[in-house]
mmCIF file as gemmi writes it, N, C-alpha and C atoms, coordinates in Angstrom:
data_model
loop_
_atom_site.group_PDB
_atom_site.id
_atom_site.type_symbol
_atom_site.label_atom_id
_atom_site.label_alt_id
_atom_site.label_comp_id
_atom_site.label_asym_id
_atom_site.label_entity_id
_atom_site.label_seq_id
_atom_site.pdbx_PDB_ins_code
_atom_site.Cartn_x
_atom_site.Cartn_y
_atom_site.Cartn_z
_atom_site.occupancy
_atom_site.B_iso_or_equiv
_atom_site.pdbx_formal_charge
_atom_site.auth_seq_id
_atom_site.auth_asym_id
_atom_site.pdbx_PDB_model_num
ATOM 1 N N . MET Axp A 1 ? -7.004 -6.83 1.913 1 0 ? 1 A 1
ATOM 2 C CA . MET Axp A 1 ? -5.57 -6.529 1.566 1 0 ? 1 A 1
ATOM 3 C C . MET Axp A 1 ? -5.75 -5.533 0.572 1 0 ? 1 A 1
ATOM 4 N N . LYS Axp A 2 ? -4.929 -4.446 1.095 1 0 ? 2 A 1
ATOM 5 C CA . LYS Axp A 2 ? -4.991 -3.011 0.021 1 0 ? 2 A 1
ATOM 6 C C . LYS Axp A 2 ? -4.165 -3.131 -1.229 1 0 ? 2 A 1
ATOM 7 N N . SER Axp A 3 ? -4.742 -2.697 -2.342 1 0 ? 3 A 1
ATOM 8 C CA . SER Axp A 3 ? -4.095 -2.853 -3.771 1 0 ? 3 A 1
ATOM 9 C C . SER Axp A 3 ? -3.161 -1.992 -3.911 1 0 ? 3 A 1
ATOM 10 N N . ASP Axp A 4 ? -2.265 -2.293 -4.916 1 0 ? 4 A 1
ATOM 11 C CA . ASP Axp A 4 ? -0.787 -1.15 -4.604 1 0 ? 4 A 1
ATOM 12 C C . ASP Axp A 4 ? -1.458 -0.252 -6.298 1 0 ? 4 A 1
ATOM 13 N N . ARG Axp A 5 ? -1.117 1.411 -5.716 1 0 ? 5 A 1
ATOM 14 C CA . ARG Axp A 5 ? -1.745 2.024 -6.708 1 0 ? 5 A 1
ATOM 15 C C . ARG Axp A 5 ? -1.009 2.226 -7.598 1 0 ? 5 A 1
ATOM 16 N N . PHE Axp A 6 ? 0.429 1.661 -7.722 1 0 ? 6 A 1
ATOM 17 C CA . PHE Axp A 6 ? 1.703 1.696 -8.757 1 0 ? 6 A 1
ATOM 18 C C . PHE Axp A 6 ? 1.806 0.613 -9.027 1 0 ? 6 A 1
ATOM 19 N N . THR Axp A 7 ? 2.429 0.454 -10.483 1 0 ? 7 A 1
ATOM 20 C CA . THR Axp A 7 ? 2.773 -0.949 -10.719 1 0 ? 7 A 1
ATOM 21 C C . THR Axp A 7 ? 4.674 -0.63 -10.744 1 0 ? 7 A 1
ATOM 22 N N . ASP Axp A 8 ? 4.988 -1.983 -10.48 1 0 ? 8 A 1
ATOM 23 C CA . ASP Axp A 8 ? 6.431 -1.811 -10.564 1 0 ? 8 A 1
ATOM 24 C C . ASP Axp A 8 ? 7.169 -0.756 -11.694 1 0 ? 8 A 1
ATOM 25 N N . ALA Axp A 9 ? 6.648 -0.929 -12.576 1 0 ? 9 A 1
ATOM 26 C CA . ALA Axp A 9 ? 7.212 -0.589 -13.581 1 0 ? 9 A 1
ATOM 27 C C . ALA Axp A 9 ? 6.887 1.198 -13.669 1 0 ? 9 A 1
ATOM 28 N N . GLN Axp A 10 ? 6.012 1.843 -12.958 1 0 ? 10 A 1
ATOM 29 C CA . GLN Axp A 10 ? 5.644 3.007 -12.899 1 0 ? 10 A 1
ATOM 30 C C . GLN Axp A 10 ? 6.418 3.456 -11.747 1 0 ? 10 A 1
ATOM 31 N N . ILE Axp A 11 ? 6.642 2.337 -10.515 1 0 ? 11 A 1
ATOM 32 C CA . ILE Axp A 11 ? 8.046 3.24 -9.494 1 0 ? 11 A 1
ATOM 33 C C . ILE Axp A 11 ? 9.169 3.241 -10.657 1 0 ? 11 A 1
ATOM 34 N N . MET Axp A 12 ? 9.401 2.391 -11.052 1 0 ? 12 A 1
ATOM 35 C CA . MET Axp A 12 ? 10.791 2.539 -11.803 1 0 ? 12 A 1
ATOM 36 C C . MET Axp A 12 ? 10.766 3.758 -12.646 1 0 ? 12 A 1
ATOM 37 N N . GLY Axp A 13 ? 9.988 4.03 -13.409 1 0 ? 13 A 1
ATOM 38 C CA . GLY Axp A 13 ? 10.04 5.251 -14.328 1 0 ? 13 A 1
ATOM 39 C C . GLY Axp A 13 ? 9.985 6.493 -13.128 1 0 ? 13 A 1
ATOM 40 N N . VAL Axp A 14 ? 9.313 6.368 -12.121 1 0 ? 14 A 1
ATOM 41 C CA . VAL Axp A 14 ? 9.491 7.782 -11.213 1 0 ? 14 A 1
ATOM 42 C C . VAL Axp A 14 ? 11.013 7.871 -10.529 1 0 ? 14 A 1
ATOM 43 N N . ILE Axp A 15 ? 11.929 6.33 -10.63 1 0 ? 15 A 1
ATOM 44 C CA . ILE Axp A 15 ? 13.352 6.522 -9.891 1 0 ? 15 A 1
ATOM 45 C C . ILE Axp A 15 ? 14.073 6.961 -10.844 1 0 ? 15 A 1
ATOM 46 N N . ARG Axp A 16 ? 13.712 6.682 -12.304 1 0 ? 16 A 1
ATOM 47 C CA . ARG Axp A 16 ? 14.77 6.851 -13.375 1 0 ? 16 A 1
ATOM 48 C C . ARG Axp A 16 ? 14.156 8.897 -13.659 1 0 ? 16 A 1
ATOM 49 N N . GLN Axp A 17 ? 13.008 8.828 -13.423 1 0 ? 17 A 1
ATOM 50 C CA . GLN Axp A 17 ? 13.194 10.143 -13.895 1 0 ? 17 A 1
ATOM 51 C C . GLN Axp A 17 ? 13.99 11.532 -12.978 1 0 ? 17 A 1
ATOM 52 N N . ALA Axp A 18 ? 14.214 10.717 -11.694 1 0 ? 18 A 1
ATOM 53 C CA . ALA Axp A 18 ? 15.167 11.102 -10.255 1 0 ? 18 A 1
ATOM 54 C C . ALA Axp A 18 ? 16.443 11.227 -10.675 1 0 ? 18 A 1
ATOM 55 N N . GLU Axp A 19 ? 16.943 10.029 -11.367 1 0 ? 19 A 1
ATOM 56 C CA . GLU Axp A 19 ? 18.512 9.711 -11.648 1 0 ? 19 A 1
ATOM 57 C C . GLU Axp A 19 ? 18.612 10.641 -12.841 1 0 ? 19 A 1
ATOM 58 N N . GLY Axp A 20 ? 17.35 11.265 -13.853 1 0 ? 20 A 1
ATOM 59 C CA . GLY Axp A 20 ? 17.968 12.197 -14.457 1 0 ? 20 A 1
ATOM 60 C C . GLY Axp A 20 ? 17.763 13.481 -14.424 1 0 ? 20 A 1
ATOM 61 N N . GLY Axp A 21 ? 17.64 13.706 -13.144 1 0 ? 21 A 1
ATOM 62 C CA . GLY Axp A 21 ? 17.798 15.153 -12.843 1 0 ? 21 A 1
ATOM 63 C C . GLY Axp A 21 ? 16.364 15.978 -12.508 1 0 ? 21 A 1
ATOM 64 N N . VAL Axp A 22 ? 15.465 15.167 -12.299 1 0 ? 22 A 1
ATOM 65 C CA . VAL Axp A 22 ? 14.425 16.144 -11.977 1 0 ? 22 A 1
ATOM 66 C C . VAL Axp A 22 ? 14.462 15.936 -10.658 1 0 ? 22 A 1
ATOM 67 N N . PRO Axp A 23 ? 13.969 17.354 -9.623 1 0 ? 23 A 1
ATOM 68 C CA . PRO Axp A 23 ? 14.179 17.147 -8.196 1 0 ? 23 A 1
ATOM 69 C C . PRO Axp A 23 ? 12.726 16.318 -7.75 1 0 ? 23 A 1
ATOM 70 N N . VAL Axp A 24 ? 13.534 15.722 -6.49 1 0 ? 24 A 1
ATOM 71 C CA . VAL Axp A 24 ? 12.337 15.162 -5.873 1 0 ? 24 A 1
ATOM 72 C C . VAL Axp A 24 ? 11.392 15.745 -5.451 1 0 ? 24 A 1
ATOM 73 N N . PRO Axp A 25 ? 11.155 17.078 -4.643 1 0 ? 25 A 1
ATOM 74 C CA . PRO Axp A 25 ? 9.944 17.38 -4.516 1 0 ? 25 A 1
ATOM 75 C C . PRO Axp A 25 ? 8.875 17.459 -5.751 1 0 ? 25 A 1
ATOM 76 N N . ASP Axp A 26 ? 9.392 17.793 -6.979 1 0 ? 26 A 1
ATOM 77 C CA . ASP Axp A 26 ? 8.311 17.912 -8.054 1 0 ? 26 A 1
ATOM 78 C C . ASP Axp A 26 ? 8.103 16.411 -8.383 1 0 ? 26 A 1
ATOM 79 N N . LEU Axp A 27 ? 8.691 15.664 -8.168 1 0 ? 27 A 1
ATOM 80 C CA . LEU Axp A 27 ? 8.331 14.036 -8.633 1 0 ? 27 A 1
ATOM 81 C C . LEU Axp A 27 ? 7.114 14.129 -7.685 1 0 ? 27 A 1
ATOM 82 N N . CYS Axp A 28 ? 7.448 13.94 -6.743 1 0 ? 28 A 1
ATOM 83 C CA . CYS Axp A 28 ? 6.414 13.684 -5.455 1 0 ? 28 A 1
ATOM 84 C C . CYS Axp A 28 ? 5.373 14.675 -5.695 1 0 ? 28 A 1
ATOM 85 N N . ARG Axp A 29 ? 5.129 15.868 -5.881 1 0 ? 29 A 1
ATOM 86 C CA . ARG Axp A 29 ? 3.972 16.447 -6.052 1 0 ? 29 A 1
ATOM 87 C C . ARG Axp A 29 ? 3.15 16.266 -7.763 1 0 ? 29 A 1
ATOM 88 N N . GLU Axp A 30 ? 4.093 15.907 -8.117 1 0 ? 30 A 1
ATOM 89 C CA . GLU Axp A 30 ? 3.541 15.376 -9.717 1 0 ? 30 A 1
ATOM 90 C C . GLU Axp A 30 ? 2.812 14.01 -9.702 1 0 ? 30 A 1
ATOM 91 N N . HIS Axp A 31 ? 3.497 13.192 -8.941 1 0 ? 31 A 1
ATOM 92 C CA . HIS Axp A 31 ? 2.66 11.855 -8.626 1 0 ? 31 A 1
ATOM 93 C C . HIS Axp A 31 ? 1.959 11.45 -7.65 1 0 ? 31 A 1
ATOM 94 N N . GLY Axp A 32 ? 1.675 12.881 -6.995 1 0 ? 32 A 1
ATOM 95 C CA . GLY Axp A 32 ? 1.149 12.258 -5.701 1 0 ? 32 A 1
ATOM 96 C C . GLY Axp A 32 ? 1.468 11.186 -4.37 1 0 ? 32 A 1
ATOM 97 N N . ILE Axp A 33 ? 2.906 11.772 -4.355 1 0 ? 33 A 1
ATOM 98 C CA . ILE Axp A 33 ? 3.403 10.179 -2.987 1 0 ? 33 A 1
ATOM 99 C C . ILE Axp A 33 ? 4.278 11.565 -2.261 1 0 ? 33 A 1
ATOM 100 N N . SER Axp A 34 ? 4.482 11.098 -1.186 1 0 ? 34 A 1
ATOM 101 C CA . SER Axp A 34 ? 4.89 11.296 0.194 1 0 ? 34 A 1
ATOM 102 C C . SER Axp A 34 ? 6.61 11.326 -0.444 1 0 ? 34 A 1
ATOM 103 N N . HIS Axp A 35 ? 7.69 12.178 0.008 1 0 ? 35 A 1
ATOM 104 C CA . HIS Axp A 35 ? 8.658 11.708 0.341 1 0 ? 35 A 1
ATOM 105 C C . HIS Axp A 35 ? 9.414 10.593 0.708 1 0 ? 35 A 1
ATOM 106 N N . ALA Axp A 36 ? 8.702 10.531 1.79 1 0 ? 36 A 1
ATOM 107 C CA . ALA Axp A 36 ? 8.743 9.133 2.321 1 0 ? 36 A 1
ATOM 108 C C . ALA Axp A 36 ? 8.734 7.996 1.472 1 0 ? 36 A 1
ATOM 109 N N . THR Axp A 37 ? 7.521 7.753 0.728 1 0 ? 37 A 1
ATOM 110 C CA . THR Axp A 37 ? 6.996 6.879 -0.412 1 0 ? 37 A 1
ATOM 111 C C . THR Axp A 37 ? 8.554 6.932 -1.371 1 0 ? 37 A 1
ATOM 112 N N . PHE Axp A 38 ? 8.829 7.795 -2.296 1 0 ? 38 A 1
ATOM 113 C CA . PHE Axp A 38 ? 9.795 7.624 -2.988 1 0 ? 38 A 1
ATOM 114 C C . PHE Axp A 38 ? 10.903 7.725 -2.469 1 0 ? 38 A 1
ATOM 115 N N . TYR Axp A 39 ? 11.661 7.713 -1.184 1 0 ? 39 A 1
ATOM 116 C CA . TYR Axp A 39 ? 12.968 7.208 -0.929 1 0 ? 39 A 1
ATOM 117 C C . TYR Axp A 39 ? 12.805 5.994 -0.091 1 0 ? 39 A 1
ATOM 118 N N . ARG Axp A 40 ? 11.584 5.158 0.437 1 0 ? 40 A 1
ATOM 119 C CA . ARG Axp A 40 ? 11.419 3.665 0.445 1 0 ? 40 A 1
ATOM 120 C C . ARG Axp A 40 ? 11.322 3.241 -1.038 1 0 ? 40 A 1
ATOM 121 N N . TRP Axp A 41 ? 11.012 3.651 -1.68 1 0 ? 41 A 1
ATOM 122 C CA . TRP Axp A 41 ? 10.825 2.757 -3.396 1 0 ? 41 A 1
ATOM 123 C C . TRP Axp A 41 ? 12.507 2.981 -3.996 1 0 ? 41 A 1
ATOM 124 N N . ARG Axp A 42 ? 12.767 4.027 -3.553 1 0 ? 42 A 1
ATOM 125 C CA . ARG Axp A 42 ? 14.127 4.007 -4.372 1 0 ? 42 A 1
ATOM 126 C C . ARG Axp A 42 ? 15.073 3.371 -3.453 1 0 ? 42 A 1
ATOM 127 N N . ALA Axp A 43 ? 14.855 2.824 -1.989 1 0 ? 43 A 1
ATOM 128 C CA . ALA Axp A 43 ? 15.931 1.812 -1.347 1 0 ? 43 A 1
ATOM 129 C C . ALA Axp A 43 ? 15.467 0.579 -1.634 1 0 ? 43 A 1
ATOM 130 N N . LYS Axp A 44 ? 14.691 0.521 -1.949 1 0 ? 44 A 1
ATOM 131 C CA . LYS Axp A 44 ? 13.936 -1.124 -2.394 1 0 ? 44 A 1
ATOM 132 C C . LYS Axp A 44 ? 14.219 -1.453 -4.174 1 0 ? 44 A 1
ATOM 133 N N . TYR Axp A 45 ? 14.318 -0.286 -5.023 1 0 ? 45 A 1
ATOM 134 C CA . TYR Axp A 45 ? 14.293 -0.644 -6.431 1 0 ? 45 A 1
ATOM 135 C C . TYR Axp A 45 ? 15.273 -0.39 -7.218 1 0 ? 45 A 1
ATOM 136 N N . GLY Axp A 46 ? 15.736 1.033 -6.35 1 0 ? 46 A 1
ATOM 137 C CA . GLY Axp A 46 ? 17.05 1.626 -7.172 1 0 ? 46 A 1
ATOM 138 C C . GLY Axp A 46 ? 18.325 0.564 -6.809 1 0 ? 46 A 1
ATOM 139 N N . GLY Axp A 47 ? 18.62 0.845 -8.459 1 0 ? 47 A 1
ATOM 140 C CA . GLY Axp A 47 ? 19.845 -0.01 -8.884 1 0 ? 47 A 1
ATOM 141 C C . GLY Axp A 47 ? 19.089 -1.282 -9.954 1 0 ? 47 A 1
ATOM 142 N N . MET Axp A 48 ? 17.872 -1.389 -9.827 1 0 ? 48 A 1
ATOM 143 C CA . MET Axp A 48 ? 17.515 -2.513 -10.611 1 0 ? 48 A 1
ATOM 144 C C . MET Axp A 48 ? 16.925 -2.227 -11.947 1 0 ? 48 A 1
ATOM 145 N N . ASP Axp A 49 ? 17.277 -2.924 -12.869 1 0 ? 49 A 1
ATOM 146 C CA . ASP Axp A 49 ? 16.657 -2.492 -14.086 1 0 ? 49 A 1
ATOM 147 C C . ASP Axp A 49 ? 15.306 -3.669 -14.342 1 0 ? 49 A 1
ATOM 148 N N . ALA Axp A 50 ? 14.354 -3.342 -15.37 1 0 ? 50 A 1
ATOM 149 C CA . ALA Axp A 50 ? 13.148 -4.115 -15.391 1 0 ? 50 A 1
ATOM 150 C C . ALA Axp A 50 ? 13.632 -5.337 -15.686 1 0 ? 50 A 1
ATOM 151 N N . SER Axp A 51 ? 14.406 -6.37 -15.789 1 0 ? 51 A 1
ATOM 152 C CA . SER Axp A 51 ? 14.734 -7.844 -15.807 1 0 ? 51 A 1
ATOM 153 C C . SER Axp A 51 ? 14.504 -8.32 -14.469 1 0 ? 51 A 1
ATOM 154 N N . MET Axp A 52 ? 15.02 -7.506 -13.695 1 0 ? 52 A 1
ATOM 155 C CA . MET Axp A 52 ? 15.254 -7.857 -12.288 1 0 ? 52 A 1
ATOM 156 C C . MET Axp A 52 ? 13.837 -7.946 -11.449 1 0 ? 52 A 1
ATOM 157 N N . ILE Axp A 53 ? 12.923 -7.011 -11.743 1 0 ? 53 A 1
ATOM 158 C CA . ILE Axp A 53 ? 11.775 -6.74 -11.126 1 0 ? 53 A 1
ATOM 159 C C . ILE Axp A 53 ? 10.938 -8.456 -11.476 1 0 ? 53 A 1
ATOM 160 N N . SER Axp A 54 ? 10.55 -8.406 -12.638 1 0 ? 54 A 1
ATOM 161 C CA . SER Axp A 54 ? 9.676 -9.649 -12.998 1 0 ? 54 A 1
ATOM 162 C C . SER Axp A 54 ? 10.029 -10.634 -12.301 1 0 ? 54 A 1
ATOM 163 N N . GLN Axp A 55 ? 11.535 -11.047 -11.438 1 0 ? 55 A 1
ATOM 164 C CA . GLN Axp A 55 ? 11.761 -12.224 -10.947 1 0 ? 55 A 1
ATOM 165 C C . GLN Axp A 55 ? 11.019 -12.487 -10.268 1 0 ? 55 A 1
């Protein structure tokens, strides 16, 4: 099975940057992810905080 390239904490960091006002295309370019990956992460992890991820 393929190992994940990003940890849950890193994904949350990317989502927080987007919520802070950084444009999505800039985030995707900076982190080397596609727009689809970002929006999939946002759908899965959006609205969570760090304590909810570890459960």
